[in-house]
Each structure stands twice: as structure tokens, then as C-alpha cells.
C-alpha positions as MATLAB code, in Angstrom:
seq = 'MLLAIDIGNTNITFGVFEGERIKTTWRVSTAIHRTSDEYANLILSLMERQGITAKQIKDVVICSVVPPLLIIFYEVCMHYLKKSPLIVEAGVKTGIRIDMDNPREVGPDRIVNAVAAHQLYGGPVIVIDMGTATTLDVVSKDGRYIGGAIAPGIIISLEALFTRTAVLPRIELALPKKAIGRNTIAAMQSGIVFGYIGLIEGLVSRIQSELEEKAKVVAAGGLATLIVDASNIINIVNADLTLVGLRMIWELNRG';
ca = [
      -3.692    6.093   -7.232;
      -4.274    7.414   -4.032;
      -1.737    9.932   -2.335;
      -1.516    8.944    1.605;
      -0.104   11.901    3.460;
       1.157   12.082    7.097;
       2.106   15.313    8.212;
       4.298   15.003   11.614;
       6.808   17.063   13.584;
       9.510   15.359   12.724;
       9.162   13.717    9.160;
       6.261   13.291    6.554;
       5.652   10.052    5.109;
       4.054    9.583    1.696;
       2.380    6.839    0.508;
       1.314    5.621   -2.904;
      -1.482    3.214   -3.316;
      -2.929    1.116   -6.094;
      -5.793    0.091   -4.547;
      -5.347   -1.462   -1.283;
      -1.714   -2.721   -2.058;
       1.043    0.524   -1.271;
       3.424    0.505   -4.198;
       5.594    2.786   -2.841;
       6.612    5.364    0.448;
       8.969    8.149    1.164;
       9.956   10.005    4.274;
      11.080   13.236    4.507;
      12.148   15.485    6.796;
       9.359   17.975    7.844;
      10.473   21.742    7.593;
       7.995   24.044    8.191;
       9.030   27.332    6.190;
       9.224   25.216    2.982;
       6.803   26.963    0.213;
       3.951   25.020   -1.380;
       6.130   25.493   -4.445;
       9.656   23.419   -3.035;
       7.198   20.741   -1.697;
       5.774   20.352   -5.120;
       8.141   19.825   -6.640;
      10.045   17.599   -3.737;
       7.200   15.529   -4.065;
       7.198   15.488   -8.036;
      10.631   14.350   -8.029;
       9.802   11.600   -5.553;
       6.885   10.117   -7.592;
       8.941   10.417  -11.409;
      11.273    8.232   -9.854;
       8.968    5.877   -9.314;
       7.339    6.414  -12.748;
       4.287    8.032  -11.349;
       2.936   10.804  -13.010;
       0.210   13.689  -11.576;
      -2.162   12.499  -13.904;
      -2.350    8.904  -12.369;
      -2.946   10.402   -8.760;
      -6.525    9.986   -8.675;
      -7.527   11.634   -5.131;
      -5.333   12.605   -1.882;
      -5.596   11.783    1.610;
      -3.936   14.117    4.271;
      -3.902   13.890    8.221;
      -1.475   16.561    9.866;
      -0.752   17.967   13.303;
       1.315   20.852   12.175;
      -1.493   22.905   11.410;
       0.775   25.803    9.000;
       1.280   22.543    6.813;
      -1.675   21.927    6.039;
      -2.334   24.713    4.356;
       1.091   24.481    2.274;
       0.219   20.590    1.431;
      -3.315   21.720    0.276;
      -2.092   24.070   -2.166;
      -0.241   21.471   -3.427;
      -2.820   19.649   -4.064;
      -5.124   22.078   -5.986;
      -2.129   23.460   -8.125;
      -0.043   20.637   -8.586;
      -1.848   17.373   -8.708;
      -5.641   19.344   -9.652;
      -7.021   17.293   -6.579;
      -9.277   18.401   -3.729;
      -7.459   16.485    0.083;
      -9.339   14.519    1.916;
      -8.200   16.339    5.184;
      -8.569   13.712    8.435;
     -10.377   16.340   10.742;
     -13.625   17.036   12.714;
     -16.494   15.743   10.909;
     -14.906   13.010    8.695;
     -16.018    9.422    8.936;
     -13.784    7.319   10.697;
     -15.346    4.033   11.897;
     -14.698    4.015   15.345;
     -16.736    6.423   18.263;
     -13.867    8.594   19.774;
     -15.370    8.174   23.328;
     -12.978   10.847   24.944;
     -14.204   14.256   27.373;
     -13.107   16.066   24.435;
     -12.982   14.402   21.136;
     -11.895   17.014   19.329;
      -8.763   17.360   20.818;
      -7.166   13.663   20.052;
      -4.627   14.054   17.629;
      -5.448   13.269   13.850;
      -2.733   10.949   13.777;
      -3.624    8.901   16.741;
      -7.573    8.542   14.862;
      -5.737    7.271   12.183;
      -3.662    4.746   13.827;
      -6.717    3.361   15.673;
      -8.915    2.842   12.984;
      -6.158    0.993   11.157;
      -5.306   -0.709   14.158;
      -9.041   -1.527   14.870;
      -9.753   -2.924   11.237;
      -6.907   -5.162   10.876;
      -6.703   -6.407   14.170;
      -9.587   -6.425   15.870;
     -10.202   -4.864   19.554;
      -9.558   -4.313   22.285;
      -5.919   -3.220   20.808;
      -3.435   -0.822   22.107;
      -1.490    1.519   19.500;
       1.952    2.342   20.001;
       3.554    5.161   17.475;
       7.064    6.233   18.664;
       7.405    9.470   16.693;
       8.088   13.010   17.842;
       6.019   11.894   20.679;
       5.918    8.410   22.280;
       2.013    7.323   21.989;
      -0.388    4.913   23.284;
      -3.701    4.743   22.109;
      -6.291    2.185   23.333;
      -9.423    0.426   20.866;
     -12.015   -1.428   22.876;
     -13.660   -4.747   21.524;
     -16.577   -2.797   20.148;
     -14.660    0.122   18.042;
     -14.182    2.753   20.675;
     -11.231    4.650   21.063;
     -11.211    5.464   24.687;
      -8.149    7.103   25.213;
      -4.481    6.696   26.102;
      -0.939    8.216   26.933;
       1.317   10.399   25.729;
       5.283   10.795   26.859;
       7.893   12.917   25.330;
       9.280   10.832   21.978;
      12.726    9.178   22.540;
      14.446   11.349   19.051;
      13.556   14.660   21.901;
      15.009   12.873   24.872;
      18.557   12.218   23.351;
      18.670   15.261   21.689;
      17.627   16.745   24.950;
      20.845   14.429   26.792;
      23.401   16.761   24.048;
      21.527   20.013   24.128;
      21.232   20.571   27.787;
      24.430   19.095   29.293;
      28.044   20.080   28.929;
      30.094   16.977   28.003;
      27.355   14.234   26.849;
      27.739   13.713   23.435;
      25.759   13.258   20.126;
      24.971    9.516   19.844;
      23.694    7.098   17.152;
      20.062    5.283   18.615;
      20.886    1.549   18.662;
      20.111   -1.093   20.677;
      23.127   -1.389   23.705;
      24.046   -5.307   24.447;
      23.468   -4.578   27.879;
      22.215   -2.442   30.145;
      25.353   -1.576   32.205;
      27.429    0.650   30.209;
      30.898    0.272   30.191;
      31.429    3.730   28.373;
      29.696    7.175   28.515;
      28.095    5.981   24.980;
      26.948    2.791   25.966;
      25.397    4.190   29.322;
      23.906    6.766   27.005;
      21.806    4.596   24.803;
      21.240    2.164   27.729;
      19.325    4.783   29.534;
      17.440    5.972   26.565;
      16.916    2.444   24.788;
      16.279    0.206   27.725;
      14.574    3.303   29.724;
      12.204    3.702   26.915;
      10.870    0.292   26.700;
      11.125   -0.199   30.248;
       8.233    2.723   30.091;
       6.172    1.534   27.001;
       6.305   -1.671   28.793;
       5.112   -0.071   31.866;
       2.534    1.828   30.515;
       1.219   -1.476   28.322;
       1.015   -3.045   31.335;
      -1.186   -0.480   33.655;
      -3.729   -0.770   30.472;
      -3.263   -3.626   30.058;
      -4.809   -4.315   33.439;
      -7.674   -1.350   33.238;
      -9.184   -3.488   30.596;
     -11.353   -5.792   30.861;
      -9.446   -8.946   28.231;
      -5.840   -8.896   27.236;
      -5.089   -6.525   24.340;
      -3.670   -7.281   20.947;
      -0.282   -4.420   21.459;
       0.607   -2.953   17.251;
       3.929   -1.106   17.451;
       3.775    1.376   14.397;
       6.458    3.625   13.018;
      10.313    3.486   12.139;
      11.456    3.374   15.449;
       9.569   -0.097   16.584;
      12.451   -2.654   15.978;
      13.821   -0.897   18.645;
      11.493   -2.474   21.085;
      10.726   -5.635   19.026;
      14.299   -6.657   19.895;
      14.547   -5.973   23.049;
      11.123   -6.986   24.284;
       8.135   -9.160   24.397;
       5.665   -7.415   24.648;
       4.432   -6.447   21.058;
       2.291   -8.712   19.128;
       2.321   -6.840   15.934;
       4.359   -4.323   14.143;
       3.087   -2.503   11.112;
       5.545    0.157   10.113;
       2.564    1.748    8.102;
      -0.279    1.431    9.748;
      -0.806    5.361    9.793;
      -0.769    5.233    5.924;
      -2.937    2.366    5.826;
      -5.341    3.952    8.313;
      -5.358    7.166    5.956;
      -6.530    5.079    3.192;
      -9.286    3.343    5.024;
     -10.598    6.634    6.198;
     -10.267    7.887    2.357;
     -12.657    4.558    1.998;
     -15.307    5.282    3.965;
     -15.706    9.027    2.871;
     -14.911    8.887   -0.790;
     -18.503    9.456   -3.253;
];
């Protein structure tokens, strides 16, 4: 079995693969102050619940946008899983060319998403990932990562409304029925959800106009359903896109 780990600023997602099939996934909150022992206990407990032992994990692949946790998870892999993980970083084979001014600036999670989307759906393709940041990544028809856009994430904006204002409450992130909110909560939900849908639709429209042919639009991450339910701009939703991309990169680099 292969253990794929996606370390994000808000959540860490784990996926266990049997061949190309995802056997199980877990998502936990990112906690930068947890020790390697604490993370190891968490991972082993989650695996045990699914009947998976440490010995069954034959390899590990990791991408991280939180540098301090990369060291922690390396220790977890070496000491508890007895495996040296493949870390997605400069020099790792990805199967796509990074056609950017400075390729080293591109986050590994964005590269992983681009790899998965291009292999699964062809190109050109636009990947939308609504995490701590909302990112749009573009891969050309011939498999070049050519850039994209980065905006503050929907959760960041939602928290900012609560923490930076005196009277606005913390609210549930849900799709409102109408754009015209009849109360404060409905108005906040409208502004956040429909506002972000407008942001994404506008960016996708501009990107499409800059490409020579129409691109598929793929949404990744748990918040993708918010867009799908209120917009027809998304062609494909794949909540496991990053994990699948990690497995693909591992396949390219093993042996």
C-alpha cells in the first residue's frame, strides 16, 4: 500500500492506495506545534481503525506547503513507518514542464493538482482548488504548466468578517437561497458564497479568453460542491485530485 500525504495550511489529507484505487482517506486539522510522536500516534490510530498496519505501508509520498511540518512528517515516516518518503520538490519527475518565470516559486500542491488533472482529463485544463487560498492553475494542451491565479480563500474571508468587525457573527458556510439576504446571516452567506463564485467565474472567463481553445474546468477540494451547486462553470469535480496526483508522481519516480 502507498500512503499519500497532502500537508496544507488548514488541513492535512491522507490517502491509502492499493494500486491505483484509493482504499481510504482522512482529513485532520493542521497543527504546526504537534510533535512527530503525536502525528505518528494519530496516523497509526486512523490506520488501525481501517485494519491497516504500519507494515502494510510499502511507500510514502508527501507534498507540503508548511515547511516545518515537512521535517516532522519525515521523522514520522522514518521512525514509525520505516520508510524514506518521496517528497514533491524541485528535481522530482512530474511529467509536465513548469513554464513559469521562476519554476521554484510554484507550490508543490499546485503542481500535483496540475499533474493529476492533465493525466486524467487532458489539456488544456484549469484546476480550481478552494483551500486556505483559492488557486486556479492552468495546464496547456501539450502538458505545460503555464501559471494561474491566487486569491484569499473563502474560509479566510469568512473568518475576517467575524474577527475584524465588531458586530458580525461567525456563520456557517452554506449556499444561500437568494443573493438578497433578508437578515445579517443570509447577507453574509450571499456575499461570501456568491461573491466567491463570481470571483471564480470571472477568473475562469478571463483565462479561457487567453487560451487558444476552450479548457476543461476541474474543481478539487471539499468546498468544490459550493461552486457546483450554484454555477455551471465546472465540468468535473474530483475531491481526491491532489492525492491522485501524488500517486501519479510517485509512480514516475519509484525504482
